[in-house]
C-alpha positions in Angstrom: -11.6 18.4 19.7 -9.2 17.2 16.8 -9.4 18.3 12.8 -9.3 14.8 10.9 -6.3 14.3 8.4 -8.0 15.1 5.2 -7.1 12.8 2.5 -7.3 11.9 -1.3 -7.4 8.8 -3.4 -5.2 8.1 -6.3 -7.3 6.0 -8.6 -7.4 4.5 -12.0 -11.6 3.0 -11.8 -14.2 2.8 -9.1 -13.6 -1.2 -9.0 -10.9 -2.1 -6.5 -9.9 -4.9 -5.0 -11.3 -5.7 -1.4 -8.6 -4.9 0.5 -8.8 -1.6 -1.0 -12.4 -1.3 -0.3 -11.4 -1.8 3.6 -9.6 0.7 3.9 -11.5 3.1 2.5 -13.9 2.1 4.3 -12.2 2.1 7.7 -11.1 5.7 6.7 -14.9 6.8 6.3 -16.0 4.9 9.0 -12.9 6.7 11.3 -13.4 9.7 13.8 -9.1 10.2 12.7 -9.5 10.8 9.1 -11.7 11.9 6.1 -11.7 11.7 2.2 -11.9 14.8 0.6 -10.8 14.2 -3.0 -10.7 11.8 -5.2 -8.0 12.4 -8.3 -9.1 9.9 -11.6 -7.0 8.7 -14.0 -8.3 9.1 -17.5 -5.5 7.1 -19.1 -5.3 3.9 -17.0 -2.3 2.6 -15.8 -0.1 1.7 -18.6 2.5 0.6 -17.3 0.6 -2.3 -16.1 -1.4 -2.6 -19.7 1.6 -3.2 -21.4 2.6 -6.4 -18.5 -0.6 -7.5 -19.8 0.6 -8.2 -23.7 3.2 -10.4 -23.1 3.4 -14.4 -23.1 4.5 -14.7 -19.7 2.1 -12.7 -18.7 -1.2 -14.6 -19.6 0.8 -18.6 -18.2 1.1 -16.2 -15.1 -2.5 -15.8 -14.9 -3.2 -19.8 -16.5 -1.5 -20.2 -12.9 -3.3 -18.3 -11.2 -7.1 -19.8 -12.5 -5.7 -22.8 -11.6 -4.5 -21.9 -8.1 -7.7 -20.0 -7.2 -9.7 -23.7 -8.2 -7.5 -25.6 -6.0 -6.8 -23.2 -3.0 -9.9 -20.8 -2.9 -9.4 -17.8 -0.3 -11.9 -17.7 2.5 -12.1 -14.1 2.3 -10.7 -12.9 -2.4 -8.4 -9.8 -1.9 -8.9 -9.7 -5.3 -13.0 -9.6 -5.6 -13.9 -6.2 -7.6 -15.5 -3.8 -5.8 -17.5 -0.6 -6.6 -16.3 2.2 -5.0 -18.3 5.0 -6.0 -21.3 5.0 -3.3 -18.3 5.6 -0.5 -17.3 8.4 -2.4 -20.5 10.0 -4.0 -20.1 13.0 -1.6 -16.6 13.4 -2.3 -15.2 15.6 -5.4 -13.8 14.4 -8.1 -11.6 15.5 -10.7 -10.3 13.3 -13.4 -6.9 14.0 -14.9 -4.6 12.8 -18.0 -0.8 12.5 -16.1 2.2 13.2 -19.0 3.9 10.1 -19.7 7.7 10.6 -19.3 8.7 7.1 -19.7 7.7 4.6 -17.0 6.6 7.9 -14.8 3.9 10.0 -14.8 3.4 13.7 -14.3 0.7 15.4 -13.4 -0.1 18.8 -15.3 -0.2 22.2 -13.9 -3.5 23.0 -14.3 -4.4 19.8 -12.6 -2.0 20.4 -9.2 -3.6 23.5 -8.5 -6.6 22.5 -8.4 -5.4 19.4 -6.3 -3.3 22.1 -4.2 -7.1 24.9 -3.2 -8.1 21.0 -1.5 -5.0 21.1 1.2 -4.4 17.5 1.7 -2.2 15.9 4.4 -2.6 12.6 2.6 -2.8 11.7 -0.8 -2.9 7.4 -1.2 -1.8 5.8 -4.3 -5.0 3.3 -5.3 -3.8 3.1 -9.1 -1.2 5.8 -10.5 2.3 4.0 -12.0 5.4 5.2 -10.9 4.3 9.3 -10.1 7.1 12.5 -10.4 7.5 16.0 -9.9 5.4 18.1 -7.6 2.6 16.5 -7.0 4.8 14.3 -4.4 4.6 18.1 -2.8 1.9 18.9 -2.1 0.0 16.5 0.6 1.3 17.6 3.8 3.1 13.7 4.8 3.4 12.9 1.0 1.9 10.1 -1.3 1.7 7.2 0.4 2.0 4.1 -1.6 2.1 0.1 -1.3 6.2 -1.6 -2.4 4.8 -4.9 -3.3 6.2 -6.3 -6.9 6.9 -5.2 -10.3 8.0 -1.3 -10.2 6.1 -0.6 -7.3 3.0 -1.0 -9.0 0.1 -1.4 -6.7 -2.4 -4.3 -7.4 1.2 -5.8 -8.7 0.9 -8.7 -11.2 4.1 -11.1 -9.3 3.2 -10.1 -5.6 3.4 -13.2 -4.0 4.8 -15.1 -7.1 8.2 -15.2 -7.4 8.5 -15.9 -3.6 7.3 -18.9 -3.8 9.5 -19.6 -6.9 12.5 -18.8 -5.3 11.4 -20.6 -2.3 11.3 -17.4 0.1 10.4 -18.4 3.6 9.1 -14.4 4.0 6.5 -12.9 1.2 6.9 -8.5 2.9 4.9 -5.6 2.1 6.0 -2.0 2.6 4.1 0.4 2.8 5.9 4.0 1.6 5.7 7.8 1.1 6.9 7.9 -2.9 10.3 10.4 -3.0 11.5 11.7 -6.8 14.0 8.3 -6.9 11.5 5.9 -7.4 14.2 3.5 -6.0 14.4 5.2 -2.4 10.9 5.5 -0.7 10.4 6.4 2.5 9.4 3.4 4.4 7.1 4.2 7.0 5.3 0.5 7.6 6.4 -2.9 6.9 4.9 -6.1 7.6 6.5 -9.9 7.2 4.7 -12.9 6.5 5.5 -16.8 6.0 5.6 -17.6 2.0 3.0 -20.1 1.7 4.5 -21.9 -0.7 1.8 -24.4 -2.3 -0.6 -21.7 -3.6 -0.4 -18.0 -5.0 -3.5 -17.0 -4.2 -3.5 -18.0 -0.1 -0.1 -16.4 -0.4 -1.4 -12.9 -1.8 -4.4 -12.9 0.7 -2.9 -12.7 3.5 -0.3 -10.4 2.8 -3.1 -8.2 0.8 -5.0 -8.1 4.4 -2.6 -7.5 6.3 -1.9 -4.5 4.1 -4.6 -3.1 4.6 -4.3 -2.4 8.2 -0.8 -0.4 7.5 -2.9 3.2 6.8 -5.9 3.5 9.0 -3.1 2.3 11.9 -0.8 5.2 10.8 -3.4 7.7 10.2 -4.7 7.5 13.6 -1.7 7.8 15.2 -1.0 10.6 13.5 -3.8 11.4 14.7 -3.1 11.0 18.1 0.7 12.4 18.8 1.3 14.0 15.1 4.4 14.9 13.3 6.5 12.6 15.8 4.6 9.6 15.7 5.7 9.4 11.6 8.4 10.5 12.4 9.2 7.0 15.0 7.4 4.8 12.0 10.7 6.4 9.7 13.1 5.9 11.8 11.9 2.7 12.8 11.1 1.2 9.6 14.1 2.7 7.3 16.6 1.1 9.4 15.5 -1.9 9.2 17.9 -3.8 7.0 15.2 -6.8 6.6 13.1 -4.1 4.7 15.5 -2.6 2.3 16.7 -5.6 1.5 13.0 -6.2 -0.4 13.6 -6.4 -3.7 11.0 -5.4 -6.7 9.7 -8.4 -9.2 8.6 -8.5 -13.3 6.3 -10.7 -14.4 7.9 -14.0 -15.8 8.8 -14.2 -19.6 6.9 -17.8 -21.1 9.2 -20.0 -21.1 10.3 -19.4 -16.8 6.4 -19.4 -16.2 5.4 -22.6 -18.3 8.7 -24.0 -15.9 8.0 -22.5 -12.8 3.8 -23.9 -13.9 4.7 -27.6 -13.7 7.1 -26.9 -10.3 4.1 -25.8 -9.3 1.8 -28.8 -10.2 4.7 -31.9 -8.4 5.0 -29.4 -5.6 0.6 -29.7 -5.5 0.8 -33.3 -6.1 3.8 -33.9 -2.9 1.6 -31.4 -1.2 -1.2 -33.9 -1.2 0.7 -37.0 -1.3 1.6 -35.7 3.0 -1.8 -34.4 3.8 -3.1 -38.5 2.9 0.0 -39.4 5.0 0.9 -37.6 7.8 -2.3 -35.6 10.0 -2.3 -31.9 10.5 -2.1 -32.7 14.8 1.3 -32.3 15.3 3.4 -34.4 17.7 4.7 -32.7 20.4 6.7 -33.4 23.1 8.9 -31.6 26.2 12.7 -31.7 26.5 14.3 -31.0 29.6 16.7 -30.6 31.7 18.3 -30.3 35.1 20.9 -27.9 34.7 23.4 -24.6 35.8 21.0 -21.9 35.8 23.8 -19.8 34.8 24.3 -21.5 31.5 20.4 -20.8 30.2 21.3 -18.8 27.8 23.6 -21.3 25.4 22.3 -24.8 26.4 23.2 -27.9 24.3 19.8 -28.7 23.6 20.9 -31.6 22.2 21.9 -33.3 25.5 17.5 -33.0 26.7 15.9 -35.7 28.4 12.2 -35.8 26.2 9.2 -35.8 28.4 6.1 -37.6 25.8 2.9 -38.3 26.4 0.8 -40.9 25.8 -0.1 -41.6 21.7 -3.7 -39.9 22.0 -2.8 -36.2 23.4 0.1 -34.3 23.0 2.0 -31.5 25.5 3.6 -28.3 24.3 3.7 -25.2 25.9 5.7 -25.7 29.1 6.0 -23.4 32.3 8.1 -24.9 34.6 8.2 -24.5 38.6 10.8 -25.2 41.0 8.4 -26.2 44.8 9.4 -28.5 47.7 12.2 -30.1 45.8 9.9 -31.4 43.2 9.4 -30.1 39.0 5.2 -28.6 37.9 5.4 -28.4 34.4 2.1 -26.5 33.2 1.2 -27.5 29.9 -1.5 -27.5 27.1 -2.6 -30.8 27.0 -4.1 -31.6 23.7 -6.6 -34.6 22.8 -6.7 -35.4 19.0 -10.0 -36.7 19.4 -11.7 -33.7 20.1 -9.3 -31.6 18.9 -9.1 -29.3 21.5 -6.5 -28.3 24.2 -7.2 -27.8 27.7 -5.0 -26.7 30.7 -2.2 -29.7 32.7 -0.3 -30.1 35.4 2.9 -32.6 35.2 5.0 -33.4 38.9 8.1 -35.0 38.3 10.1 -35.9 41.2 13.7 -33.8 41.9 15.9 -36.4 39.6 13.1 -35.7 36.5 11.0 -38.7 37.3 7.5 -38.6 36.1 5.8 -38.9 38.9 1.2 -38.2 37.4 0.0 -35.5 35.1 -3.7 -33.6 36.2 -6.1 -31.5 34.4 -6.4 -28.3 36.5 -7.9 -26.8 33.7 -10.7 -27.0 31.3 -13.1 -25.0 29.0 -16.0 -25.8 26.4 -12.8 -23.9 24.2 -9.7 -24.2 23.4 -6.8 -23.6 26.2 -3.0 -23.1 25.8 -0.1 -21.8 27.2 -1.1 -21.6 30.5 1.2 -18.6 31.3 1.6 -18.7 35.2 3.4 -15.7 37.3 3.1 -15.1 41.3 2.2 -12.0 43.8 2.6 -12.2 47.1 2.8 -15.5 47.9 -0.6 -16.2 45.5 -0.1 -18.1 41.9 -2.3 -16.9 38.9 -2.4 -18.5 35.1 -3.3 -16.3 31.8 -3.8 -19.6 29.5 -4.1 -18.9 26.0 -8.1 -17.9 25.5 -8.1 -16.7 22.0 -11.9 -19.1 20.8 -13.8 -17.1 23.1 -11.6 -14.0 22.2 -11.2 -12.9 25.5 -7.0 -13.0 27.6 -8.5 -14.8 30.8 -6.5 -14.6 34.9 -7.2 -17.5 36.5 -6.2 -17.8 40.7 -5.0 -21.3 42.6 -6.5 -21.6 45.1 -4.8 -24.9 46.3 -1.3 -25.5 44.5 -0.4 -27.2 42.1 -4.4 -28.3 40.7 -6.8 -26.3 42.5 -7.5 -22.9 39.7 -10.5 -20.6 40.0 -11.4 -18.0 37.1 -10.6 -14.7 38.6 -11.5 -12.3 35.7 -11.2 -11.3 32.1 -8.4 -8.7 31.4 -8.8 -7.8 28.6 -12.7 -8.8 25.9 -13.6 -9.2 22.5 -10.0 -9.8 21.5 -8.1 -12.1 19.5 -4.7 -12.3 21.7 -2.8 -15.6 21.4 0.5 -16.2 24.0 0.0 -13.8 26.3 3.1 -12.8 28.4 3.2 -10.3 31.2 5.8 -9.0 32.5 5.9 -6.4 35.9 8.9 -4.0 35.6 9.1 -0.4 36.6 6.3 -0.4 38.6 3.6 -1.3 36.0 2.6 -4.6 34.7 2.9 -4.9 30.7 1.4 -7.0 28.2 3.0 -8.9 25.4 0.3 -10.6 23.8 -0.4 -11.4 19.7 -3.6 -10.4 17.8 -4.9 -11.1 14.7 -6.9 -8.3 13.4 -6.9 -10.1 9.8 -9.8 -12.3 10.6 -7.5 -15.7 10.4 -6.6 -14.7 7.5 -3.3 -14.6 8.8 -3.3 -16.2 11.2 -2.1 -14.9 14.5 2.1 -15.0 14.7 3.2 -12.3 12.9 2.2 -9.5 15.2 2.8 -8.5 18.7 1.1 -5.8 20.7 2.2 -4.3 23.8 -0.2 -2.9 26.9 0.7 -1.6 30.4 -1.1 -0.5 33.7 -0.1 0.6 36.7 -2.9 -2.4 38.1 -3.0 -5.7 37.2 -6.1 -6.3 38.3 -7.8 -3.7 36.5 -9.0 -3.0 33.0 -8.1 -0.3 32.4 -5.2 -1.4 29.7 -3.4 1.3 27.8 -1.8 0.7 24.2 1.0 1.2 23.4 1.6 4.0 20.4 4.1 1.8 19.2 1.9 -0.9 18.2 2.3 -3.4 16.9 5.6 -3.8 17.8 6.7 -6.3 15.7 4.9 -7.9 12.5 7.1 -9.7 11.5 6.1 -14.0 11.5 9.8 -14.5 12.6 10.0 -12.9 15.8 6.4 -11.0 17.2 4.7 -14.2 19.4 5.7 -15.0 22.4 7.4 -18.5 23.2 8.0 -18.2 26.9 8.0 -16.3 29.6 10.4 -12.9 30.5 12.9 -13.0 31.9 16.5 -10.9 33.2 19.5 -11.4 33.4 22.4 -9.0 34.5 20.2 -6.2 33.8 19.2 -7.5 30.5 15.6 -8.2 29.5 14.7 -10.7 27.3 12.3 -11.9 25.2 11.5 -15.5 24.1 9.6 -15.5 20.7 8.3 -17.1 18.3 9.5 -18.0 14.6 6.7 -19.0 12.4 8.1 -19.0 9.0 7.8 -21.9 6.6 5.4 -23.4 9.0 4.2 -23.1 12.4 6.9 -24.1 15.2 9.6 -23.6 13.0 11.7 -22.0 16.0 12.5 -19.7 18.7 14.2 -16.8 19.6 15.6 -14.6 22.7 15.5 -10.9 21.7 16.7 -8.7 24.0 14.6 -5.2 25.1 16.4 -2.6 24.5 14.1 0.2 25.0 10.7 0.1 27.3 8.7 2.4 28.4 5.5 3.9 28.0 5.7 5.6 24.7 9.5 3.9 23.3 9.8 0.2 22.9 13.0 -1.2 20.7 14.2 -4.7 21.4 17.5 -6.7 19.4 16.8 -10.3 17.7 20.4 -12.6 19.9 19.5 -15.8 19.8 17.5 -18.1 16.6 17.3 -22.2 17.9 15.7 -24.7 15.7 15.8 -28.1 16.5 19.4 -29.0 14.1 20.5 -31.7 16.6 17.6 -34.1 15.9 16.7 -34.8 11.8 13.1 -36.1 12.9 12.0 -32.9 15.3 10.9 -30.6 12.5 10.3 -27.4 15.0 10.3 -25.6 18.5 8.2 -23.0 20.0 8.2 -22.6 23.5 11.6 -21.7 26.4 11.5 -21.8 29.8 13.5 -22.1 32.9 13.0 -22.2 37.1 16.0 -22.6 39.3 17.8 -25.4 38.1 15.3 -26.8 35.3 15.4 -25.4 31.6 12.5 -27.0 29.3 11.0 -26.8 25.9 8.7 -28.1 23.8 9.8 -29.8 19.8 7.4 -31.6 17.5 7.6 -34.2 14.9 4.7 -34.8 12.2 2.5 -37.6 13.1 1.4 -40.7 10.5 -1.6 -40.5 9.9 -1.5 -44.2 9.0 
């Protein structure tokens, strides 16, 4: 049996935030790590205390209180929880580090005690900037979150400046601390869509996502050893989007007051928008019968529109060209029931609509009808995340007779599952939500593989999640191969769901490695009435996408 990782925790007091409590709880209940030492700071975080005395900080706190009244979180990251009961059997030392400017230096006697515990990792849940020999004691370093002001963990400005500066992305980094406080070694990064109307909602998404990082990485080191950590360092230190993340301080009094006034204006506009427009988007299909050789550089502005009746919409199109006709498999969403099912739309060879028919309907929502063929038989994997399954259906009679074949996976909140057969293996690409729907299912891409499609023996790729970025993670259509290159369509859900789609080239795909490169980004700039697009598919000489406009409530 492998030895568990030995973990130490740095904190200022026993009351920590709910997202941090979740991390500690998961480590304690795991089979890959155990907490061996609690290191408590007698002085507290003096840098944070200084910030709290500033007038700008007080205005920011007023902003947050008003924000919390207007936007109540489902699970509040900020809730304080007492960690004492969780760690009652863990040895504890109380120290008072020496402050040198903004840095904390540990005394020699304290370092001697900490060394005796032979820690693999120390997690920083409260100390300000650390320097000196303490950084060298744990085998895998001291892990700290980079979110906002000067790497203070519960940073006062996290998720605030992104809204003020209208940045569509709010990012979080987990790093190994280095002697130079500006040059930590990144070991994970996630990019969330900024929730522009609320600081607290924005932070809630960010911190609950961040709570996933540490347990995942510890488990990876436990399973795969030092090579796993080296892979993460290589991956997250070459990404310019990670290295571009800045640090921010609390606002000064006048800017903070101005931002609060602007915030009220934005909130009022959002309320007016909610009154005028329905939450259900008005999706439509756009297609072209074209030369397939130009599929990577289509001019979508010339595509023909195909729209349903006003009581529903069509989205997530997958196309099959067969016997001189075109069959489009779609999510058909009924506004009245607020639920989708799978339908097939039939077009003639010139693209004229012949009819549509419901083919799969369940008590739960269905969408994204990923269709594929094996030995002249068609199969489909629709999205069934509401049922917490990845379901497989078999076609009995094309195109409208389908039967349930079995579950590929169960107890999983996966969306837009996309299958690829490559190098004699089946690969499942899917977006999974591990935040209990706090952040949503568009931020992280996971990969599983198996020798047998019809077995339930799917192995998780060691690099999971392959992507933790709202801009490129979620699948957006069938993965295809052209000129010996593999292309993966993906969604860009930054700012809003369905903003655009991308084409990424998969450059490395093995059981142990994965890399992809973003090539093309598509947004519906050709029509100012369209607000987004999120699916791309083609078959033979037929290319299809979807797009949406706002649907007026009045």
